N, CA and C of each residue as an Amber inpcrd file, in Angstrom:
protein
   510
 -34.1550000 -26.6310000 -38.1850000 -34.5380000 -26.2300000 -39.4250000
 -33.3700000 -25.5450000 -40.2050000 -32.8530000 -26.0870000 -41.1820000
 -32.0180000 -25.3290000 -42.0990000 -32.5200000 -24.1490000 -42.8320000
 -31.9130000 -22.8400000 -42.7850000 -32.4520000 -21.8440000 -43.6690000
 -31.7020000 -21.7410000 -44.7300000 -32.3610000 -20.9380000 -45.6160000
 -31.4390000 -20.8580000 -47.1180000 -30.5840000 -19.6960000 -46.7940000
 -29.5480000 -19.9380000 -47.6260000 -28.3440000 -19.1130000 -47.6250000
 -28.5790000 -18.0480000 -48.7950000 -28.1700000 -16.6510000 -48.3690000
 -28.4910000 -15.3640000 -49.2120000 -26.9690000 -15.2370000 -49.7340000
 -26.0790000 -15.7240000 -49.4460000 -24.8760000 -15.2760000 -49.7140000
 -24.2840000 -14.9840000 -51.1070000 -24.9550000 -15.8860000 -51.9540000
 -24.5930000 -15.6740000 -53.3880000 -25.6790000 -14.8800000 -54.2740000
 -26.7030000 -14.2920000 -53.5710000 -27.6620000 -13.3530000 -53.9980000
 -26.4820000 -12.0500000 -54.2960000 -26.8670000 -11.4270000 -55.5880000
 -26.4230000 -10.3390000 -55.9800000 -27.0310000  -8.9610000 -55.4030000
 -27.0670000  -8.9640000 -53.9660000 -27.9180000  -7.8750000 -53.4330000
 -27.2140000  -7.6000000 -52.0850000 -26.6360000  -6.4270000 -51.6720000
 -25.9420000  -6.0240000 -50.3980000 -27.0690000  -6.3480000 -49.3790000
 -28.2510000  -6.2960000 -49.4420000 -29.2920000  -6.5890000 -48.2710000
 -29.3330000  -7.9670000 -47.9680000 -29.4630000  -8.8170000 -49.1570000
 -29.5730000 -10.1570000 -48.9290000 -28.1710000 -10.8660000 -48.2220000
 -27.0040000 -10.3480000 -48.5480000 -25.7360000 -10.8150000 -48.1270000
 -25.5790000 -10.3880000 -46.6960000 -26.0360000  -9.2240000 -46.4450000
 -26.1300000  -8.7410000 -44.9260000 -26.9870000  -9.6520000 -44.0100000
 -28.2130000  -9.9750000 -44.5980000 -28.9680000 -10.5650000 -43.7750000
 -28.6690000 -12.1350000 -43.4680000 -27.7330000 -12.5900000 -44.3910000
 -27.2590000 -13.9560000 -44.4000000 -26.3770000 -14.0800000 -43.1650000
 -25.8640000 -12.8750000 -42.7400000 -25.0390000 -12.7900000 -41.6900000
 -25.8180000 -12.3900000 -40.0130000 -26.7070000 -11.2760000 -40.2750000
 -27.4000000 -10.7470000 -39.2960000 -28.6540000 -10.9990000 -39.1430000
 -29.2010000 -11.8300000 -40.0260000 -30.6950000 -12.0010000 -40.2440000
 -31.2590000 -12.9380000 -39.3360000 -30.5980000 -13.6530000 -38.6380000
 -31.2030000 -14.8200000 -37.6340000 -31.7080000 -14.0110000 -36.3900000
 -32.7320000 -14.7000000 -35.7820000 -33.3430000 -14.2490000 -34.4930000
 -32.2590000 -14.2820000 -33.4170000 -32.0550000 -13.3260000 -32.5840000
 -31.1500000 -13.1200000 -31.6210000 -29.9850000 -12.1920000 -32.1830000
 -29.6110000 -12.3960000 -33.2520000 -28.2170000 -11.7050000 -33.7590000
 -28.1790000 -10.2650000 -33.3860000 -29.2400000  -9.4550000 -33.7350000
 -29.1140000  -8.0780000 -33.5450000 -29.3050000  -7.8610000 -32.1740000
 -29.8140000  -8.4370000 -31.2720000 -30.0300000  -8.4930000 -29.8390000
 -28.4920000  -8.7070000 -29.2570000 -27.8750000  -9.6220000 -29.6610000
 -26.5850000 -10.0200000 -29.1640000 -25.6760000  -8.6150000 -29.5440000
 -25.6810000  -8.5040000 -30.8030000 -24.7800000  -7.1840000 -31.1070000
 -25.2810000  -5.7490000 -30.3210000 -26.5400000  -5.6750000 -30.1450000
 -27.0420000  -4.7410000 -29.0920000 -26.1720000  -4.7190000 -27.8470000
 -26.6130000  -5.7760000 -27.1690000 -26.0310000  -6.0540000 -26.1580000
 -24.4770000  -6.0540000 -25.8470000 -23.7000000  -6.2770000 -26.8570000
 -22.1460000  -6.1870000 -26.8360000 -21.9370000  -4.8670000 -26.9900000
 -22.8900000  -3.9490000 -27.5920000 -22.3550000  -2.5640000 -27.7840000
 -22.7210000  -1.8880000 -26.4670000 -23.6370000  -2.4060000 -25.7790000
 -24.0290000  -1.8950000 -24.3990000 -23.1260000  -2.3780000 -23.3020000
 -22.2000000  -3.2680000 -23.6340000 -21.1990000  -3.5720000 -22.7450000
 -21.3840000  -4.9270000 -21.9980000 -22.3590000  -5.7000000 -22.5090000
 -22.5600000  -7.1730000 -22.1700000 -21.7470000  -7.9690000 -22.8530000
 -20.6200000  -8.5140000 -22.3810000 -19.7010000  -9.1710000 -23.3170000
 -19.4150000 -10.4440000 -23.0610000 -19.7500000 -11.1510000 -21.7670000
 -19.4600000 -12.4150000 -21.5180000 -20.7490000 -13.3220000 -21.7650000
 -20.0940000 -14.5390000 -21.9820000 -21.1730000 -15.6150000 -22.5130000
 -22.5300000 -15.6740000 -21.5570000 -22.1170000 -15.8740000 -20.2570000
 -23.2080000 -16.0720000 -19.0950000 -23.9120000 -14.7450000 -18.9830000
 -23.4420000 -13.7490000 -19.2750000 -24.0440000 -12.1880000 -19.0620000
 -24.9680000 -12.2020000 -20.3170000 -24.5600000 -12.2700000 -21.3850000
 -25.4590000 -12.5400000 -22.7240000 -26.6460000 -13.3270000 -22.4340000
 -26.2950000 -14.6310000 -22.0440000 -27.2070000 -15.5330000 -21.9710000
 -28.3870000 -15.2480000 -20.9610000 -28.0170000 -14.6850000 -19.7460000
 -28.8230000 -14.4050000 -18.8310000 -29.6900000 -12.9990000 -18.9630000
 -29.0170000 -12.1510000 -19.7820000 -29.6630000 -10.8660000 -20.2020000
 -30.6800000 -11.0390000 -21.1260000 -30.2870000 -11.8660000 -22.1400000
 -31.1800000 -12.1430000 -23.3060000 -32.3980000 -13.1980000 -22.9360000
 -31.9920000 -14.3140000 -22.0540000 -32.9520000 -15.1640000 -21.9040000
 -32.6180000 -16.4380000 -23.2170000 -31.6560000 -16.3210000 -23.5970000
 -31.3580000 -17.3460000 -24.8630000 -30.7990000 -18.5160000 -24.4800000
 -31.1110000 -19.7640000 -25.1100000 -30.5160000 -20.8490000 -24.8470000
 -28.9920000 -20.9610000 -25.0810000 -28.0910000 -22.0050000 -24.4090000
 -26.8440000 -21.8670000 -24.4520000 -26.2820000 -22.4330000 -26.0460000
 -27.2750000 -23.1920000 -26.6420000 -26.8170000 -23.6820000 -27.9580000
 -27.1470000 -22.5140000 -28.8460000 -28.1340000 -21.9270000 -28.7680000
 -28.3650000 -20.9270000 -29.7970000 -27.4670000 -19.8260000 -29.6690000
 -27.0350000 -19.1670000 -28.3980000 -26.0020000 -18.3670000 -28.2240000
 -24.6910000 -18.6760000 -28.7210000 -24.3790000 -19.8230000 -28.3940000
 -23.1750000 -20.5200000 -29.0340000 -23.1480000 -20.4090000 -30.5170000
 -24.1010000 -20.7810000 -31.0960000 -24.1360000 -20.7740000 -32.4210000
 -23.9480000 -19.4420000 -33.1870000 -24.9310000 -18.5940000 -32.6660000
 -24.5400000 -17.0080000 -33.1180000 -23.4590000 -16.4420000 -32.7670000
 -22.7210000 -16.6870000 -31.6260000 -21.3580000 -16.1050000 -31.4630000
 -20.1240000 -16.7330000 -32.4340000 -20.4940000 -17.8240000 -32.6140000
 -19.4530000 -18.5980000 -33.4600000 -19.5100000 -18.0700000 -35.0260000
 -20.9120000 -17.7510000 -35.1930000 -21.0070000 -17.2280000 -36.7460000
 -20.6520000 -15.8500000 -36.7450000 -20.9440000 -15.0600000 -35.7910000
 -20.3800000 -13.5340000 -35.6000000 -18.6370000 -13.4680000 -35.6550000
 -18.3730000 -14.3640000 -35.0200000 -16.8390000 -14.3140000 -34.7220000
 -16.3620000 -14.7530000 -36.0320000 -16.7900000 -15.8730000 -36.6570000
 -16.2560000 -16.4080000 -37.8960000 -16.3130000 -15.2340000 -39.0810000
 -17.5450000 -14.6160000 -38.9350000 -17.6590000 -13.5260000 -40.1030000
 -16.8400000 -12.2130000 -39.7830000 -16.2480000 -12.2110000 -38.6970000
 -15.3680000 -11.1380000 -38.3980000 -16.0860000  -9.9740000 -37.8780000
 -17.3550000 -10.0900000 -37.2120000 -18.2550000  -9.0420000 -36.7390000
 -18.0760000  -8.8650000 -35.1700000 -17.5270000 -10.0300000 -34.4460000
 -17.2210000  -9.8880000 -33.3270000 -15.7900000 -10.6440000 -33.0790000
 -14.9890000 -10.1800000 -32.0180000 -13.6700000 -10.8500000 -31.6960000
 -13.9030000 -11.5880000 -30.1840000 -13.4870000 -12.8140000 -30.3500000
 -13.3380000 -13.4480000 -28.8940000 -11.9620000 -13.3750000 -28.4910000
 -12.0910000 -12.6930000 -26.9230000 -10.7910000 -12.7420000 -26.1110000
 -11.0410000 -13.3230000 -25.0440000  -9.8400000 -14.1130000 -24.7040000
  -9.7440000 -14.9750000 -23.5860000  -9.6000000 -13.9440000 -22.3050000
 -10.3810000 -14.0540000 -21.3790000 -10.1000000 -13.1040000 -20.1080000
  -9.8470000 -13.9170000 -18.8310000 -10.0360000 -15.1890000 -19.0490000
  -9.5390000 -16.1600000 -17.9720000  -9.1800000 -17.3960000 -18.6210000
  -8.1750000 -18.1470000 -17.9910000  -7.5460000 -19.3530000 -18.2800000
  -8.1240000 -20.6790000 -17.6990000  -8.2770000 -20.6180000 -16.4280000
  -8.6390000 -21.5690000 -15.5320000  -9.9690000 -21.4530000 -14.8190000
 -11.2420000 -21.6440000 -15.3610000 -11.3080000 -22.3760000 -16.6020000
 -11.4390000 -21.2680000 -17.5000000 -11.3800000 -21.8440000 -18.8320000
 -11.1520000 -20.8950000 -20.0530000 -12.4700000 -20.1600000 -20.4720000
 -12.3490000 -18.9720000 -20.1880000 -13.8080000 -18.0630000 -20.4310000
 -13.2470000 -16.9140000 -21.3620000 -14.2620000 -16.4730000 -22.1650000
 -13.9760000 -15.4170000 -23.3740000 -15.0390000 -14.3550000 -23.1870000
 -14.8290000 -13.1140000 -23.7180000 -15.6560000 -12.3710000 -23.7800000
 -15.7900000 -11.7810000 -25.2700000 -16.6660000 -11.0770000 -25.7670000
 -16.7310000 -10.8810000 -27.1250000 -16.7080000  -9.2580000 -27.3060000
 -16.1030000  -8.6520000 -28.4170000 -15.9370000  -7.3480000 -28.5090000
 -16.2890000  -6.9680000 -29.9590000 -16.8660000  -5.9510000 -30.4790000
 -17.3290000  -5.5440000 -31.6470000 -15.8460000  -5.2420000 -32.3750000
 -15.7160000  -5.7750000 -33.8110000 -14.8360000  -5.5530000 -34.4930000
 -14.9700000  -4.2520000 -35.2760000 -14.0670000  -3.6240000 -36.1600000
 -14.5790000  -2.4350000 -37.1870000 -15.8720000  -2.9720000 -37.8700000
 -15.8120000  -4.2020000 -38.2870000 -16.9790000  -4.4770000 -39.2890000
 -18.2280000  -4.5180000 -38.1460000 -18.1800000  -5.0590000 -37.0190000
 -19.2470000  -5.0190000 -36.0310000 -19.6990000  -3.4510000 -35.7800000
 -18.8370000  -2.6200000 -35.6570000 -19.1650000  -1.5010000 -35.1450000
 -19.7860000  -0.5530000 -36.3770000 -19.5030000  -0.9960000 -37.6580000
 -20.1070000  -0.4660000 -38.7150000 -21.6750000  -0.9640000 -38.9050000
 -22.1490000  -1.8480000 -37.9580000 -23.5160000  -2.2090000 -37.8080000
 -24.1930000  -1.4150000 -36.8330000 -23.5540000  -0.4890000 -35.9800000
 -24.2800000   0.2070000 -34.9660000 -25.3700000   1.0870000 -35.5990000
 -25.0350000   1.8560000 -36.6150000 -25.9850000   2.6540000 -37.4200000
 -27.1980000   1.9870000 -37.8730000 -27.2430000   0.5660000 -38.5080000
 -28.3250000  -0.3630000 -38.4010000 -29.0150000  -0.5800000 -37.3200000
 -28.2660000  -0.8750000 -36.2110000 -28.9540000  -0.7790000 -34.8240000
 -29.7300000   0.1430000 -34.5370000 -29.0400000   1.3930000 -34.5940000
 -29.6640000   2.7710000 -34.2640000 -31.0570000   3.2400000 -35.0350000
 -31.0510000   2.8320000 -36.3420000 -32.1390000   2.8030000 -37.1170000
 -33.3590000   2.2110000 -36.9030000 -32.9870000   0.8140000 -36.7490000
 -34.0390000  -0.1170000 -36.2200000 -34.6540000   0.4170000 -34.7690000
 -33.7210000   1.0480000 -33.8050000 -34.1970000   1.4730000 -32.5740000
 -35.1880000   2.5350000 -32.7020000 -34.7040000   3.5360000 -33.7200000
 -35.4860000   4.7760000 -34.0340000 -36.9970000   4.4760000 -34.3790000
 -37.0140000   3.4660000 -35.3150000 -38.3340000   2.9900000 -35.9730000
 -39.0930000   2.2380000 -34.8290000 -38.6240000   1.3420000 -33.9670000
 -39.1990000   1.0460000 -32.9840000 -39.6840000   1.9990000 -31.9300000
 -38.8630000   2.8540000 -31.4940000 -39.2540000   3.9780000 -30.4960000
 -40.5470000   4.7770000 -31.1370000 -40.3600000   4.8330000 -32.4320000
 -41.6490000   5.7980000 -33.3030000 -42.9390000   4.8620000 -33.3210000
 -42.6480000   3.4900000 -33.6480000 -43.8610000   2.9450000 -34.0980000
 -44.1750000   1.8210000 -32.9600000 -43.3730000   1.4140000 -31.9500000
 -43.5430000   0.1020000 -31.1120000 -43.6710000   0.7620000 -29.7770000
 -42.9350000   1.6520000 -29.2640000 -42.8300000   1.9150000 -27.8110000
 -43.9110000   3.1580000 -27.2580000 -44.3630000   3.9420000 -28.0290000
 -45.5390000   4.8730000 -27.7420000 -44.7820000   5.9970000 -27.2720000
 -45.4990000   7.0190000 -27.0910000 -45.0700000   8.4400000 -26.7080000
 -44.4600000   8.2430000 -25.4280000 -43.3080000   8.9020000 -25.1260000
 -42.8140000   9.2000000 -23.7410000 -42.1170000   7.7820000 -23.2190000
 -42.1360000   6.7770000 -24.1350000 -41.8630000   5.4000000 -23.4560000
 -40.4800000   4.9200000 -24.0600000 -39.7200000   5.4870000 -24.5530000
 -38.6860000   5.1440000 -25.4530000 -37.6170000   4.5670000 -24.3660000
 -37.2830000   3.4140000 -24.5750000 -36.3680000   2.4260000 -23.5490000
 -34.9700000   2.9950000 -23.3890000 -34.2730000   3.4820000 -24.3970000
 -32.7610000   3.8700000 -24.6120000 -32.7100000   5.1250000 -25.2020000
 -32.1840000   6.0880000 -24.7650000 -31.8350000   7.4450000 -25.1610000
 -30.3250000   7.4200000 -25.3550000 -30.0380000   8.0980000 -26.7440000
 -28.3950000   8.1130000 -27.0660000 -27.9230000   9.7430000 -26.9330000
 -26.8140000   9.7860000 -26.4230000 -26.3950000  11.0930000 -26.1680000
 -24.9850000  11.1130000 -27.1670000 -24.9940000  12.2050000 -27.9370000
 -23.9650000  12.5490000 -28.6180000 -22.7320000  13.1210000 -27.9900000
 -21.5530000  12.2060000 -27.9220000 -20.4250000  12.7180000 -27.0560000
 -19.8280000  13.9170000 -27.3970000 -19.9620000  14.4630000 -28.6050000
 -19.3060000  15.7790000 -29.1700000 -19.9760000  16.8550000 -28.5870000
 -21.3840000  16.8410000 -28.5010000 -22.1570000  18.1050000 -28.1700000
 -22.8060000  17.7910000 -26.8300000 -23.0780000  16.6380000 -26.3130000
 -23.6290000  16.2020000 -24.8860000 -25.2000000  16.3390000 -25.1060000
 -25.6020000  16.4870000 -26.3800000 -27.2170000  16.4550000 -26.5490000
 -27.7770000  15.1420000 -26.8230000 -28.8020000  14.7760000 -26.2790000
 -29.5130000  13.6140000 -26.6280000 -29.7750000  13.7510000 -28.1490000
 -29.7510000  12.4930000 -28.8630000 -30.1420000  12.5410000 -30.3230000
 -30.8960000  11.4880000 -30.7680000 -31.4230000  11.8340000 -31.9910000
 -32.1630000  10.7150000 -32.7610000 -31.4710000  10.5890000 -34.0880000
 -31.3070000   9.2330000 -34.1130000 -30.5580000   9.0660000 -35.6290000
 -31.2860000   9.3830000 -36.6720000 -30.4290000   9.7990000 -37.6540000
 -31.3280000   9.9410000 -39.0470000 -30.2430000   9.8320000 -40.2740000
 -30.6470000   9.4330000 -41.1840000 -29.9610000   9.2970000 -42.3470000
 -30.0410000  10.6310000 -43.0900000 -28.5950000  10.8600000 -43.7230000
 -28.1900000  12.0810000 -44.5310000 -27.6490000  11.7350000 -45.7470000
 -27.8780000  12.4460000 -46.8190000 -27.1530000  12.4410000 -47.9280000
 -25.6810000  12.7790000 -47.8120000 -24.8260000  11.9340000 -48.2150000
 -23.3940000  11.9830000 -48.1830000 -22.6770000  13.1530000 -49.1660000
 -23.7200000  13.5180000 -50.1640000 -23.3900000  14.5530000 -51.1980000
 -23.9690000  15.8320000 -50.6110000 -24.9260000  16.0750000 -50.0640000
 -25.2340000  17.3430000 -49.7710000 -25.7540000  17.5530000 -48.1360000
 -25.7840000  16.5960000 -47.4370000 -26.1910000  16.6200000 -45.9960000
 -27.8300000  16.6240000 -45.7400000 -28.5980000  16.5510000 -46.8120000
 -30.1440000  16.7130000 -46.6640000 -30.4820000  15.3370000 -45.9960000
 -31.6230000  15.5620000 -45.5160000 -32.2340000  14.1500000 -44.7090000
 -32.5780000  13.3650000 -46.1410000 -32.5740000  11.8410000 -45.6410000
 -32.9610000  10.8330000 -46.7820000 -34.0800000  10.1120000 -46.2790000
 -34.9920000  10.0250000 -47.1330000 -36.4240000   9.1390000 -46.6780000
 -37.0140000   8.6230000 -48.1250000 -37.8940000   7.7320000 -47.8900000
 -38.5360000   7.0590000 -49.1360000 -39.0550000   7.9900000 -50.1430000
 -39.2610000   9.2170000 -49.7570000 -39.8050000  10.1960000 -50.6680000
 -38.8000000  10.8730000 -51.6280000 -37.5610000  10.9180000 -51.1320000
 -36.6400000  11.7670000 -51.8160000 -35.3320000  10.9850000 -52.3460000
 -35.4650000   9.7100000 -52.3040000 -34.4740000   8.8370000 -53.1620000
 -34.9710000   7.8420000 -54.0260000 -34.3920000   7.1410000 -55.0200000
 -34.7540000   5.9420000 -55.6630000 -33.4470000   5.3040000 -56.0520000
 -33.6920000   3.8150000 -56.3050000 -32.5810000   3.0100000 -56.6500000
 -32.2430000   3.0040000 -58.0910000 -30.9410000   2.8930000 -58.0930000
 -30.2850000   3.0760000 -59.6310000 -29.4640000   1.7390000 -59.6650000
 -29.3100000   1.1450000 -60.8680000 -28.4610000   0.0280000 -61.0470000
 -27.0390000   0.4020000 -60.7000000 -26.4700000  -0.2930000 -59.8120000
 -25.0210000  -0.0780000 -59.8250000 -24.1210000  -0.8530000 -60.5600000
 -22.6350000  -0.6780000 -60.4640000 -21.8070000  -1.5200000 -61.2560000
 -21.8440000  -3.0730000 -60.9280000 -22.3750000  -3.4660000 -59.9140000
 -22.6830000  -4.7880000 -59.4060000 -24.1390000  -5.4200000 -59.7230000
 -24.8090000  -4.8370000 -60.2110000 -26.1690000  -5.1750000 -60.5000000
 -26.2900000  -6.2800000 -61.7060000 -26.9690000  -7.2100000 -61.4250000
 -27.1540000  -8.0730000 -62.4780000 -28.1460000  -7.6040000 -63.5920000
 -27.9710000  -8.1690000 -64.7780000 -28.5570000  -7.4040000 -66.0220000
 -30.1500000  -7.6100000 -65.9420000 -30.6480000  -8.5160000 -65.3800000
 -32.0230000  -8.6320000 -64.9360000 -32.7660000  -7.7080000 -64.1340000
 -31.9260000  -6.9720000 -63.2710000 -32.3020000  -6.1020000 -62.2120000
 -32.3640000  -4.6830000 -63.0050000 -31.5520000  -4.3350000 -63.6710000
 -31.2230000  -2.9890000 -64.2790000 -32.6040000  -2.4780000 -64.8840000
 -33.3750000  -3.2020000 -65.6950000 -34.5120000  -2.5530000 -66.1550000
 -35.5860000  -2.1550000 -65.1410000 -35.9760000  -3.1690000 -64.1360000
 -36.5940000  -3.1510000 -62.8660000 -36.2310000  -1.8660000 -62.2660000
 -35.0110000  -1.6630000 -61.9100000 -34.6640000  -0.4220000 -61.1910000
 -34.7390000   0.7880000 -62.0050000 -34.6790000   0.7890000 -63.2300000
 -34.9060000   1.8410000 -64.2150000 -36.4060000   2.2240000 -63.7990000
 -37.2860000   1.3260000 -64.0300000 -38.7090000   1.6500000 -63.9450000
 -38.9130000   2.4090000 -62.5060000 -38.3510000   1.9340000 -61.3040000
 -38.5770000   2.5100000 -60.3240000 -37.9620000   3.8690000 -60.2010000
 -36.8230000   4.0660000 -60.7780000 -36.2060000   5.1900000 -60.8560000
 -37.0530000   6.5600000 -61.5510000 -37.8740000   6.0890000 -62.7140000
 -38.6200000   6.9840000 -63.4290000 -39.8820000   7.3020000 -62.5370000
 -40.3850000   6.4070000 -61.6900000 -41.6330000   6.7190000 -61.0110000
 -41.7350000   5.9360000 -59.5480000 -40.7840000   6.3800000 -58.7700000
 -40.7470000   5.4440000 -57.5180000 -42.1860000   5.6220000 -56.7590000
 -43.1010000   6.5510000 -56.9810000 -44.3870000   6.5850000 -56.2620000
 -45.0940000   5.3670000 -56.7620000 -44.8160000   4.7850000 -57.8510000
 -45.6280000   3.5830000 -58.0990000 -45.7090000   2.4950000 -57.0690000
 -44.7260000   2.4200000 -56.1500000 -44.4700000   1.3430000 -55.1820000
 -44.5450000   1.9330000 -53.7470000 -45.3940000   2.9760000 -53.5270000
 -45.3670000   3.5270000 -52.3450000 -46.9010000   3.7040000 -51.9260000
 -47.3940000   3.5460000 -50.8380000 -48.7700000   4.0860000 -50.4780000
 -48.8470000   5.4760000 -50.2340000 -49.8540000   6.1590000 -50.9000000
 -50.1870000   7.6320000 -50.6870000 -50.4620000   7.8110000 -49.2090000
């Protein structure tokens, strides 16, 4: 089944989902980040079909998220590594994992814990303001039309910025 493309939508979330929004894609990126870089290892670890894995790896390589490198010539075998574009998706994965740890894993059942190399402490990812360093959450931010916003979005975003709680459950 052919899915719709979001690449022409004037929305950064939609354009990103056009690349990483298919089933398996984030799991492939997670595994490559964890060091599972070869086709058969990815296929085995994920339990994914060859056809689906091939398609996802080709798309991620074409989009510049992964780089394919030959590690054996006879027979020809490759491994996949995250590019700078791919590494910039790691905070997205960490945020999704953090949500899953909180809402899906249950207390004391976090599957993976991350350690901050600089201080050696276990860490939980959080979003902070680039201006002041304060925590970011749904209660202390609001959307505002940017320079790339289409004209029909500007009024809707203005309404949200005036009263963001209109769109949140109390």
